[in-house]
C-alpha angles and dihedrals in degrees: 000000000000111000096018092059090051100042104035120069103204111244093003107060100008142323131280123210122207105220137029092246135117091240093052092048092048090052091050091050090050090050091047092053091057095051131081120208128213111231092212093057091049092049093047091050091048091052089060088067096044125129089236093058091046092050092048094049097044091047090051093049091050091050091051091050093048091052093055 
């Protein structure tokens, strides 16, 4: 679960599967094969997890804390 639940938007940037079973994985693959994904949505979602965004947000939080 963990990272995949945070990074994959079901049906938009990938496919989740409910259980750690062969049957669940097969169903997810079948569903995946019927979908088409928009590259722009995938790229936008990936940018959310970029080093640059992390650096910007952590720097801003530190500045806010220092000004308190």
